[in-house]
N, C-alpha and C positions, 0 to 999 in steps of 0.2 A: 803684242799691245795694239798694233794698227788694227789687227782683225778685231778685237775687243771694241775698240772705238767705233769702228764702222758699224757693228752689230748694234751697239747702243743707240747710234744715231738713226738707224733704219727703224728701230723700235719706237724711238721718240716720234719720229715723222708719222709712222703708222697710227700711233695713238693720237696725235693731233690732228691728222685726217679724219679719223673716225669720230673724233669729238665734234670736229667742225661740221661734218656730214649730219651727225644727230641734231646739232644746234639748228642747222638749216632747215631739216626736216620739220622740227618743232615749230620753228618760226613760221614756215609756210603753212603748216596746219592751223596755227593760231590766226594768221593772216586771212585764210580762207573762210574760218568760223567767223571772224570779225566782219569781214566783207558782207557775208550772207545775212547776218544779224543786222547790219547797216542797212542793206538793201530791203529787208522785210520792214525795218522800222519806217524807212521813207516811203514804202508801198502801203503803210497802214494795215499791215497783215501780222505785224509781230503779237503775239499773244492769241491770236485768232487761227493761226495755221499751225498744224501739229503733225507729226509722224509717229504712229504707235506701231511696234513690230510684236508679231506673235509667231509661235511655232504650232505646227498640227501633227498629228500622229497618223493620219490616213493619207492615202494616195490622192492627189488631186487630178481630176479630169475636167476638160472644158464643158463636157456635158452636164456635170453636176454643179455647176458654177452657181445655180440658183440656190440650190440647198445650202452650199458653202457659204456664200455671202448672207444668207438668211440668218445663220448662226452667228458669224462674226459681227454683222451689223447689229443684231439684238443686243450683244455683249457691249459695243461701243456705245449704242444709243442710250442704253441704261446708264453708263458712265458719263456721257455727255449731258444728259438731262439732269443728273443730280449736281454735277460740277459746275456747269455754266448757266443753266436756266433756273434752277431750283424750283421746277414745275413737276406736277405729278408725272410718273412714269406710265406709259401704256405699251403693253407688249406690241412687237412688231408682227404684222399679220401677212405682209408680202413684200418683195423687192423687185423693181426694176434693174435689170443687169444689161449694161452695154459693153461688149467686148471692144476694147480700145486698141487700134493697131499700134505696135511697138516694135519696130525693126530697125531703127537708126543706131548706128555705132560710132557715128561722128557727127560734127556740126555743119556739114556740107549743105543740109537743108536750108540754112539760112543764107547761103551765099548770094542768091538773087537779090536780096534786100539790100546789099552793098553796092549794086550796080545799076540800080533802076530810078535813083532820085529820091530815096526815102532816107538815106545816109549820105553825108558829105565824106569825101576823102579822109578827112580828118577824124571821122567816127561820130561827129554830131549829127543828132537827128534833124532833119528838115522840118521847120514849123510850117503851119497853113497860114493863108492870109488871114491877118487878125479880124478883119472887117466881116469875113465870111465864117471863119471858125476861130473864134477867140479862145486863147489858151488850149490850142489843139496842135496836133502835129501829124506828119504824114505816116508815121508808124502805127499809131493808134487808129487812124483812119483805114489803113490797110488791114488791120487786124478785125475791126468792127463793121465797116461798111462795105456791103457786097458791090455796090456801085462805085466804088473807088477804083481810079484807073489801075493802082496797084494791088487790088485784091488778090488777082490770081499770079502774082509773081512767084509765090509759093503754090504749087498745084493743089488741086481739090484732094487728092489723096495724102498729100504731104500734110495738109492743114488738119487732117484727121489723127495724125500721129500724135502719140502721147508726148513726144518731146516738143512738138509745136504748141500743143495745148497748155504745157507746163510754161513755156515762154509766154504765151498770151496771158495766162493768170497773173504771172508776175509782172507783166506790163501794165495792166489794167488795174491790179491792186485791190485795196480796200476803199472804204468810204472817204477817208481824207488822204488819198494817194497823192505824194509830190512826185511828179513825173521827172524822170532823168533828162539831161540835155544830150547826153551821149548814149550809145547802144550797148558799150562793153559791159556794164554793170548787169544789165539784163541778160545778155548772153553768157557771162561768166558765171552768174548766179544759177541760170538755167542748167549749164553744163555740170556744175557741182551736185546740185540737188539730184538731177537725172542720174549720174553716176552712182551715186549713193543708194539709189531706190533700186536700179534695175541689175539683173545677173546676166552675165554673158559667158559663152564658152567658145573655145577655139576648135575648129574641124581639123583633125589630124591629118587628113588626107588633103584637102584643098588649102589648108592654112588660112582659113577666114574666119574672123570673129563674128558671132550672131547672138542675138538676144534670146535667152530662153525663158525670160519672165512672161506671164500672163498678165495683163492689165484690164481690170474691170471698173468701170464707172458705176457706182451704186446709188440707188434712191430707194428710201424704205418707206413703208406706210404703216400706220396703226389704224385703230377703229375710226379716228376722227379724219384720216386722210394722210397727206404726206408728213412725214415727222422727221426724216434725215435725208441728207445732212442739214436741212433746214425746213421749216414750214412754208416758207414763201420760195417760189420758184425764181431763183437769181443766178445769173451766169457764174458769178464769182463766189457762190456757195457750192462747193463741190466735195465729193469723197471718191478717192481712187483706191482700189486694192491692187497692189502689185505682188503677185505670186511667183515665188521660186518652187517649181514642183519637185525638183531634186533634193534641195535642202529642206524643203517643207516649211519654209518661211513666208510670211505675209507681211507686207508693210501697208498701213492704211494711212494715205495722205488726205487730210481733212482741213477745210478753211470754211469758216462761217463769215460772209460780207458783213462789214461794219466798221466801227472805229477800233483801229489797233492801239496797242499800248502807246502812250504819250511820252514815255521815258524809257530809256535803255537800261 
């Protein structure tokens, strides 16, 4: 009798633990999604930023990235033209492709920002003198102005990394961007999106994780000139292809600068 009771108790405990774990995981996922949506909303990027996923059936090699992006960009440009602009579609005739470094597997790249006077110990971003830079802060100054004393606290090579570029895009936002007082929303959202976009693998010999994705920044042209990701050359209008050559998946991260959705 005692043995039966013990078994029943153990089973009940296991079931309860499993249920609690499942609930916690679901809650965490929902919280992450809600936080990302809210951050994009206040950045004035909601409704103007998107990720589209594709698969392909041929091997990808860096040397054929020009032809690869030409096909994918042609498809997305056609969709974007009819969905967002309602203007006549003109075939893409050429593309510019920039290979973007993508090697980071942690957020250590941002450590110098916390120790150079850009962020207070509590995590709040230090504001600039209002008389000199009204409604401006040290973080945006570091991101945008090369003559800032903090510009190279993150090194030149690190600033070229896809992780840093993604962070910068989220910080600068859209046309009606409401900037954060603290750095955590920027860091956390960057981390979440970056993890969702890139693929990694672990080396069985040295036990280290490395990025296997290839990241390409894309700009397309039709017979009238630049057509994608936008007609105007704007830093916050961008398109990145993140390619997993082993699974043969590609994600297209796209944003067009402007006024984002005004309601959630």
